MDTraj code that builds the backbone (N, CA, C; nanometers):
import mdtraj as md
import numpy as np

residues = "MET ASN ILE SER LYS TYR GLU GLN ARG THR LEU HIS VAL LEU ALA GLN GLY GLY HIS ILE ALA HIS ASP HIS ALA PRO THR MET ASP GLY SER ARG GLY ARG ILE VAL LYS ILE THR CYS PHE THR ARG GLU GLY HIS ALA LEU SER ASP CYS THR MET ALA VAL PHE LYS LYS LEU LYS LYS ARG ARG LEU ILE ILE SER ARG GLY GLY GLY PRO TYR ARG ILE SER ARG LYS GLY LEU ASP ALA VAL ARG PRO GLN CYS ASP ASN ARG".split()
xyz = np.array([
    [-0.5558, 1.9605, -1.7430],
    [-0.4893, 1.9066, -1.6262],
    [-0.3662, 1.8300, -1.6726],
    [-0.2547, 1.8510, -1.6065],
    [-0.1298, 1.7872, -1.6413],
    [-0.1191, 1.6529, -1.5689],
    [-0.1225, 1.5445, -1.6445],
    [-0.1198, 1.4103, -1.5881],
    [-0.0001, 1.3363, -1.6449],
    [0.0766, 1.2694, -1.5577],
    [0.1955, 1.1978, -1.6014],
    [0.1577, 1.0728, -1.6804],
    [0.2589, 1.0138, -1.7436],
    [0.2372, 0.8947, -1.8255],
    [0.1840, 0.7778, -1.7421],
    [0.2373, 0.7592, -1.6227],
    [0.1947, 0.6485, -1.5374],
    [0.0536, 0.6706, -1.4834],
    [0.0213, 0.7945, -1.4510],
    [-0.1145, 0.8262, -1.4077],
    [-0.2126, 0.8029, -1.5226],
    [-0.1726, 0.8392, -1.6431],
    [-0.2568, 0.8210, -1.7607],
    [-0.2834, 0.6723, -1.7865],
    [-0.1802, 0.5893, -1.7742],
    [-0.1958, 0.4456, -1.7936],
    [-0.2916, 0.3866, -1.6909],
    [-0.2768, 0.4289, -1.5672],
    [-0.3643, 0.3790, -1.4611],
    [-0.5083, 0.4210, -1.4861],
    [-0.5288, 0.5448, -1.5258],
    [-0.6640, 0.5921, -1.5543],
    [-0.7264, 0.5175, -1.6723],
    [-0.6467, 0.4830, -1.7734],
    [-0.6985, 0.4076, -1.8865],
    [-0.7466, 0.2693, -1.8427],
    [-0.6681, 0.2048, -1.7569],
    [-0.7083, 0.0729, -1.7070],
    [-0.8377, 0.0837, -1.6271],
    [-0.8485, 0.1862, -1.5445],
    [-0.9693, 0.2048, -1.4643],
    [-1.0894, 0.2418, -1.5518],
    [-1.0666, 0.3197, -1.6562],
    [-1.1753, 0.3589, -1.7455],
    [-1.2304, 0.2386, -1.8228],
    [-1.1478, 0.1387, -1.8429],
    [-1.1906, 0.0191, -1.9147],
    [-1.2542, -0.0841, -1.8229],
    [-1.2674, -0.0539, -1.6948],
    [-1.3351, -0.1459, -1.6040],
    [-1.2471, -0.2063, -1.4977],
    [-1.1251, -0.1601, -1.4833],
    [-1.0359, -0.2119, -1.3803],
    [-1.0659, -0.1509, -1.2444],
    [-0.9906, -0.1947, -1.1424],
    [-1.0069, -0.1402, -1.0083],
    [-0.8749, -0.1483, -0.9329],
    [-0.8665, -0.0737, -0.8234],
    [-0.7479, -0.0738, -0.7381],
    [-0.7871, -0.1317, -0.6031],
    [-0.7320, -0.2486, -0.5717],
    [-0.7551, -0.3115, -0.4421],
    [-0.6545, -0.2544, -0.3427],
    [-0.6962, -0.2377, -0.2170],
    [-0.6083, -0.1773, -0.1178],
    [-0.6132, -0.2557, 0.0131],
    [-0.5030, -0.2481, 0.0876],
    [-0.4927, -0.3098, 0.2195],
    [-0.4586, -0.2015, 0.3211],
    [-0.5193, -0.2128, 0.4383],
    [-0.4964, -0.1163, 0.5456],
    [-0.4024, -0.1738, 0.6499],
    [-0.3300, -0.0851, 0.7170],
    [-0.2473, -0.1248, 0.8301],
    [-0.3355, -0.1329, 0.9541],
    [-0.3188, -0.2358, 1.0351],
    [-0.3994, -0.2433, 1.1580],
    [-0.3526, -0.1382, 1.2595],
    [-0.4447, -0.0925, 1.3418],
    [-0.4105, 0.0024, 1.4470],
    [-0.4224, -0.0657, 1.5822],
    [-0.3842, 0.0045, 1.6866],
    [-0.3852, -0.0530, 1.8212],
    [-0.5268, -0.0849, 1.8704],
    [-0.6245, -0.0052, 1.8274],
    [-0.7608, -0.0278, 1.8749],
    [-0.8403, -0.1225, 1.7852],
    [-0.7759, -0.1797, 1.6840],
    [-0.8405, -0.2780, 1.5990],
    [-0.9085, -0.2220, 1.4762],
    [-0.9123, -0.0905, 1.4626],
    [-0.9749, -0.0315, 1.3439],
    [-0.8746, -0.0295, 1.2284],
    [-0.9250, 0.0088, 1.1116],
    [-0.8374, 0.0142, 0.9950],
    [-0.7579, 0.1441, 0.9953],
    [-0.6303, 0.1333, 0.9656],
    [-0.5433, 0.2500, 0.9605],
    [-0.5257, 0.2987, 0.8177],
    [-0.4102, 0.3551, 0.7906],
    [-0.3834, 0.4089, 0.6586],
    [-0.3587, 0.2974, 0.5573],
    [-0.3718, 0.3317, 0.4310],
    [-0.3516, 0.2352, 0.3233],
    [-0.2016, 0.2109, 0.3084],
    [-0.1604, 0.0842, 0.3111],
    [-0.0187, 0.0505, 0.3033],
    [0.0174, -0.0253, 0.1763],
    [-0.0806, -0.0870, 0.1112],
    [-0.0514, -0.1644, -0.0092],
    [-0.1667, -0.1512, -0.1073],
    [-0.1313, -0.1287, -0.2341],
    [-0.2325, -0.1207, -0.3389],
    [-0.1919, -0.2111, -0.4543],
    [-0.2908, -0.2615, -0.5251],
    [-0.2688, -0.3398, -0.6463],
    [-0.3759, -0.3001, -0.7465],
    [-0.3322, -0.2604, -0.8649],
    [-0.4253, -0.2203, -0.9702],
    [-0.4497, -0.3403, -1.0617],
    [-0.5764, -0.3754, -1.0790],
    [-0.6144, -0.4881, -1.1624],
    [-0.6880, -0.4394, -1.2861],
    [-0.6588, -0.5020, -1.4007],
    [-0.7332, -0.4743, -1.5220],
    [-0.8647, -0.5499, -1.5161],
    [-0.9512, -0.5273, -1.6123],
    [-1.0793, -0.5974, -1.6104],
    [-1.0616, -0.7470, -1.6352],
    [-0.9483, -0.7890, -1.6942],
    [-0.9204, -0.9304, -1.7151],
    [-0.8598, -0.9970, -1.5920],
    [-0.8203, -0.9166, -1.4919],
    [-0.7628, -0.9706, -1.3701],
    [-0.6114, -0.9650, -1.3621],
    [-0.5466, -0.9029, -1.4601],
    [-0.4018, -0.8888, -1.4587],
    [-0.3625, -0.7683, -1.3734],
    [-0.2456, -0.7750, -1.3103],
    [-0.1970, -0.6644, -1.2271],
    [-0.1185, -0.5658, -1.3126],
    [-0.1364, -0.4375, -1.2857],
    [-0.0657, -0.3311, -1.3566],
    [0.0511, -0.2862, -1.2705],
    [0.1730, -0.2971, -1.3228],
    [0.2917, -0.2633, -1.2438],
    [0.3190, -0.1129, -1.2404],
    [0.2593, -0.0359, -1.3320],
    [0.2821, 0.1089, -1.3363],
    [0.2126, 0.1837, -1.2228],
    [0.1170, 0.1221, -1.1595],
    [0.0417, 0.1876, -1.0523],
    [0.1150, 0.1679, -0.9194],
    [0.1905, 0.2684, -0.8796],
    [0.2644, 0.2641, -0.7539],
    [0.1874, 0.3422, -0.6477],
    [0.2381, 0.3400, -0.5259],
    [0.1735, 0.4142, -0.4175],
    [0.1764, 0.5643, -0.4452],
    [0.2844, 0.6140, -0.5060],
    [0.2935, 0.7566, -0.5382],
    [0.1880, 0.7967, -0.6418],
    [0.1699, 0.7148, -0.7436],
    [0.0688, 0.7416, -0.8461],
    [-0.0706, 0.7365, -0.7836],
    [-0.0937, 0.6374, -0.6981],
    [-0.2226, 0.6231, -0.6301],
    [-0.2539, 0.7473, -0.5468],
    [-0.1564, 0.7954, -0.4718],
    [-0.1792, 0.9133, -0.3874],
    [-0.2086, 1.0374, -0.4702],
    [-0.1404, 1.0537, -0.5844],
    [-0.1676, 1.1686, -0.6710],
    [-0.3090, 1.1632, -0.7269],
    [-0.3490, 1.0449, -0.7727],
    [-0.4834, 1.0307, -0.8286],
    [-0.5898, 1.0538, -0.7229],
    [-0.5640, 1.0049, -0.6022],
    [-0.6604, 1.0220, -0.4937],
    [-0.6681, 1.1682, -0.4500],
    [-0.5540, 1.2350, -0.4440],
    [-0.5506, 1.3753, -0.4035],
    [-0.6235, 1.4643, -0.5035],
    [-0.6118, 1.4316, -0.6319],
    [-0.6802, 1.5084, -0.7365],
    [-0.8262, 1.4657, -0.7545],
    [-0.8703, 1.3670, -0.6769],
    [-1.0070, 1.3136, -0.6808],
    [-1.0425, 1.2541, -0.8169],
    [-0.9428, 1.1901, -0.8805],
    [-0.9664, 1.1232, -1.0074],
    [-1.0116, 0.9792, -0.9859],
    [-0.9903, 0.9255, -0.8642],
    [-1.0387, 0.7927, -0.8282],
    [-1.1176, 0.8041, -0.6984],
    [-1.2084, 0.7084, -0.6775],
    [-1.2954, 0.7146, -0.5608],
    [-1.3283, 0.5729, -0.5151],
    [-1.3446, 0.5581, -0.3842],
    [-1.3874, 0.4318, -0.3247],
    [-1.5228, 0.4551, -0.2597],
    [-1.6173, 0.3686, -0.2888],
    [-1.7509, 0.3819, -0.2307],
    [-1.7769, 0.2673, -0.1359],
    [-1.8137, 0.2989, -0.0139],
    [-1.8492, 0.1973, 0.0839],
    [-1.7350, 0.1060, 0.1235],
    [-1.6121, 0.1530, 0.1205],
    [-1.4975, 0.0713, 0.1576],
    [-1.4560, -0.0279, 0.0512],
    [-1.5133, -0.0183, -0.0675],
    [-1.4810, -0.1090, -0.1765],
    [-1.3533, -0.0677, -0.2480],
    [-1.3219, -0.1346, -0.3579],
    [-1.2016, -0.0987, -0.4334],
    [-1.2155, 0.0387, -0.4985],
    [-1.1027, 0.1004, -0.5261],
    [-1.1031, 0.2313, -0.5906],
    [-1.1324, 0.2151, -0.7390],
    [-1.2186, 0.3020, -0.7890],
    [-1.2547, 0.3040, -0.9304],
    [-1.2435, 0.4481, -0.9800],
    [-1.2507, 0.4658, -1.1098],
    [-1.2366, 0.5987, -1.1679],
    [-1.3609, 0.6817, -1.1362],
    [-1.3411, 0.8097, -1.1090],
    [-1.4531, 0.9003, -1.0809],
    [-1.4941, 0.9715, -1.2103],
    [-1.5996, 1.0477, -1.2028],
    [-1.6450, 1.1239, -1.3196],
    [-1.5390, 1.2252, -1.3614],
    [-1.4743, 1.2862, -1.2640],
    [-1.3668, 1.3814, -1.2928],
    [-1.2495, 1.3104, -1.3605],
    [-1.2228, 1.1869, -1.3189],
    [-1.1166, 1.1081, -1.3806],
    [-1.1477, 1.0721, -1.5244],
    [-1.2747, 1.0415, -1.5522],
    [-1.3143, 1.0113, -1.6900],
    [-1.2974, 1.1329, -1.7795],
    [-1.3240, 1.2509, -1.7258],
    [-1.3061, 1.3733, -1.8037],
    [-1.1586, 1.4051, -1.8263],
    [-1.0720, 1.3648, -1.7330],
    [-0.9299, 1.3981, -1.7406],
    [-0.8509, 1.3026, -1.8294],
    [-0.8992, 1.1806, -1.8477],
    [-0.8244, 1.0827, -1.9261],
    [-0.8299, 1.1182, -2.0732],
    [-0.7170, 1.1043, -2.1410],
    [-0.7120, 1.1349, -2.2835],
    [-0.7716, 1.0185, -2.3608],
    [-0.8566, 1.0463, -2.4590],
    [-0.9205, 0.9369, -2.5323],
    [-0.8216, 0.8607, -2.6201],
    [-0.8383, 0.7299, -2.6225],
    [-0.7630, 0.6436, -2.7115],
    [-0.8611, 0.5467, -2.7751],
    [-0.8202, 0.4862, -2.8840],
    [-0.9123, 0.4021, -2.9591],
    [-0.9546, 0.2767, -2.8819],
    [-0.8776, 0.2319, -2.7826],
    [-0.9128, 0.1100, -2.7105],
    [-0.9958, 0.1356, -2.5864],
    [-1.0292, 0.2616, -2.5549],
    [-1.1130, 0.2892, -2.4383],
    [-1.2576, 0.2507, -2.4672],
    [-1.3260, 0.2061, -2.3637],
    [-1.4656, 0.1669, -2.3801],
    [-1.5539, 0.2671, -2.3098],
])
top = md.Topology()
chain = top.add_chain()
for i, resn in enumerate(residues, 1):
    res = top.add_residue(resn, chain, resSeq=i)
    for name in ("N", "CA", "C"):
        top.add_atom(name, md.element.get_by_symbol(name[0]), res)
traj = md.Trajectory(xyz[None], top)
């Protein structure tokens, strides 16, 4: 699978225990709308600037990240298989 440098960096952070927090736009009926803001956090709590909305959408479309029960997005099993191994991955 062909993954860009920024997607690879984001997947590495998620593979090490990070997560992507997201905010929804409100709708007229009070329910949650589409995702309008994302922030990728490392396991130490630092924000990753390489994770943009475009990178997030690509990862989500390829099903490399997943959200369970409305929680933050984390790496999926397919994402773990797609990430290239590096010595600092856990």
